[in-house]
N, C-alpha and C positions, 0 to 999 in steps of 0.2 A: 730587964734586958740591959746589959752593959753596952759601952760605946761600940765595941767591935761587933757585937751581935746586931746592934741597930744599923751600923754601917753595912754589914753583910745583908741585912734584910731589905735594904734599899739599893742593893747591887744585884746583878743577875749572874755574875760569873760563877758563883758557888752552886746556885740552884739550876742553872741552865748551861751546862758545859759545852753544848753544841751551838752556841751563839753564832759563831762565824759561819758554820755550815748552813744554818737556817737563813741568816741574812743574805748570804750568797744565793740561796735558792729563791728568795723573794725577787732578787734582781733577774735571775735567769728565767723564772716563770713570768715575770713582767715582760721580758723580751719576747717570750713565746706568745703571750696574749696579744701583744702589739702586732706580731707577725700574722696573727689570725684575724684580728678585728680592725687593724689600722692604728696609726699614730693618733694621739689625742689632739683635739683642737686646743689652741693656746689663747688665753685671754688675760689681760692685765686688770687687776682690781685696785691698783695703786701706782704711784710714780716710781717706786724703787724697782730695780730689775728683778729682785726676788719675789715681788708681789705679783705672782702669776698663778694661773689656774690651768691644770691639765683636765680637759673635759673629754671624756669618752662618750660620744653621743649614741643614743639608741635611735632607731629609725622611727619609732612611735612619736607622733606629734603631741605637743602639750603634755609631756611625760613628767613623772616625778623626778626629783633630783636627789641623789645620795652624795653627801659630802663626807669624805674620809680625811681625818686629820692624823698624820703619821706621828710615830714616836721617834725616839732617839735621845732621850734624857734632856730634851730641849737644846741639845748641843750639836746634833747632826741629823742627817737624813734629808732626802729630796723626794719630790713627787714622783720622779722617774722610777724609783724602786718600788713603788706601791701601785703599779698598774695591774698586778696579778689578780685582784678581785674584779676587775672591770668587766670581764666577759660574763660573769654571773648577772650583773646588773643590766648590761646592754641586752643580753638575751631575754631578760625578764621585762623589757620595756621601760628601763630606768636609766637616766643619765648618771654617770659615775664621775665625780669631780674630786680632784686632789689638789689642795692649795699648797704652794710653796710659801715659806715664811722664814723670817730671820732666825738664826741660831743665837742663843742667849749671850754668848761671848761677843757677839757683834752688836749688841744693843745694851751695853752697860750692865751686863749680868742681871737684867731685870726681866721678869715675866710680863710686866705691863705692856711693853711694845708688841710682844708676840700675841697676847690676847687682843690687843687693838687691831693688829693686822687681820686676825681671823674673824673678828667681828666685821671688819670692812669687807673681807672676802664674802662672808655670808650675806651681808647687806647688798653687795654688788650682785650676787646671784639672785637675790630676791627681786632686785630692781631690773635685772637684765636677762633673766632666764629665757625669755622669749628669743633672744639672739641665737640660741642653740636648740630651740624647740622644747625648753623646759617650762614647767608650771610652777610659778612662784608660790602657789598655795599648797605645794606638795614637796617641801624641803625636809630632808632627813639628814641627821648628822651622826657620824660614828668616829671613834678614835681608839688608838691602841697605845698602851703604856703611857708615856708623857702625853701622847696624843689623846689617850683616854681621859687624862686629867683635863686637857684643853677642850675636849668635846663636852665634858661636864661643865666647864666654865661657860661655854657657849649656851648650853641648855639651861643654866641657872643665871643667865644674863637678864637684866631688866632692859629689854630691847626698846621700850618706849623712852626710857630715860637716856640710854646710851646712843640711840640712833633714830629716835622718833619713828619706830617701826612697830608693827603689832606684837604684843606680848607673846602670842602663840605662833610666831612665824615659822618655828621649827615644829614639825608635826610628829617626830619620833626620834629617839636616840639610842645609840649603843655605846656604852663605855666599857671597853675591854681592858682588863689588867691595868687599871688606872690608880691614881692617887687623888684623894678628895679632901683630905685634911692636911694642910701644909705644916702644921706644928712639928710632928715627928720628922717630916722631910727636912725641915730647917735644922733640926738637931742632929741629923745624920750627916754623912760626908758630902751629901749633895749641897748642904749649906755652904760648902767651900767655894762653889762656883755659881750659886744663886745669891745675889746680894739682897737677902731677905730683910725686910723691915717688919715692924708689927702690922702696919697697914697692909703690906703686900701679903703677909701670911694670912690675914683675914680675908682680904679681897679675892685672893686666888684660891680660897678653900671652898669649893662647891658645897661642902657639907654645911656651911654657914649661910647658904643662900637658896635653900631648897624651896622657899616660898616663891621663887621666880621660875620654878620648874612647871611648865604647862604642857608637856608632851609625855606620852608613854615612854618609859625608860627600860632598857635592858642593861643590866650590869653583869659582866661575865669575867671569870678568871679560871685559870687552869689549876688542876689539883697539885701540880708540881711547882706552883708559884712560891715565892718567899712568904714567910709568915706575915710580914707587914702588908704585902700586896693582897693577900687573902683577907686580912682583917679590914683593910681599907674598903674593899669592895663590899664585904658583909655589912659593915657599919653604915656605909653610904646607902645601900639598898634598904636597910632597916629604918634609917632615918626618913627616907623618902616614903616608905610604907606608913610609918607612924604619922607623917604629915598628910596622909590621905592621897598620896600620889599613886599613879599607876606604874608599878615597877615589877619586873621579873628578874630574879637572880639565877644565873646559870653557872654551874660548876662543871667545867669540861674535864672529865676524868682522863687521866693519863696524858695530859698536855702540859708543857711548861710555858713560861712567859712568852716565848717567841713562836712556838709551834701553834698556839691557839689561834692566832690571827690568820693562819693559812686556811682555816676552816671557813673563813668568810668568802673564799673563792668557790666553794662547793655548795650547790643548792641543797644537798643532803648533809652538809657539814653542820657542826654545832651552831656556828654563827650565821652561816649562809641561810640555813633554814629559819633561824630566829628573825633575821631582818626581813626576809621575804614574808614571813607570817605577820610581822609587825605592820608592814605596809598593807597587806591584804586585810588585816583587821581594821585598818584606818580607812578602808574603802578605796585604796589605790588599785587601779586595774593593771 
């Protein structure tokens, strides 16, 4: 693969020409969901303005919590645009939480502060879930695109070492259309806006930390993804399986990188069905 091919394989513009349309649809569908179920509760997990949580509460008490980490190439995106899956979770007796976090250009072009924010967000939820009726022993994490990468970072975190919290505090995960080995990412055009070092490349590669994975994992990608996004998902799921972890690989036929996450909003959709089954299999009511 030459440099142009590698750059193209870590960009979505060639493989998903309807990017703008789908992203606009996320926003409009999020508005429609909020009109039906109400605006989210707002909580702060840290001192910075951006360190906040959108919590779409279910009426069920002591309910599971599903944390969704949004994508945007680590450069863009806010929780407001990712309310569209909330109704599925709320109607299923699950709190749906979307953290806001810093964009990489605002934190020295480093992934470390973003990962730290998300760890603090999940730690806050674990310690304070009761404030909105959540059960800290039933926390699930998902993410899409760069959020799929960050979700995998959370799932492969050594929580005892990082936050003095239980190693298995996350009970299940979905990594959709993510990246799990940062070496080729570093070599691609993304390396121009992420200030990779050798340590960051290793530390932020979930592929190298599978020993810390203690939750059932779903890895998903669309059949119209780029070659590298397909390969990354396949190799991550294979490595998890070889390590004896519980992992399911889902290939969503006829979906591109952006369309696939919309299925998380549908109980009969590829992802919606998968996460509901994951929680049911874990004993979540």
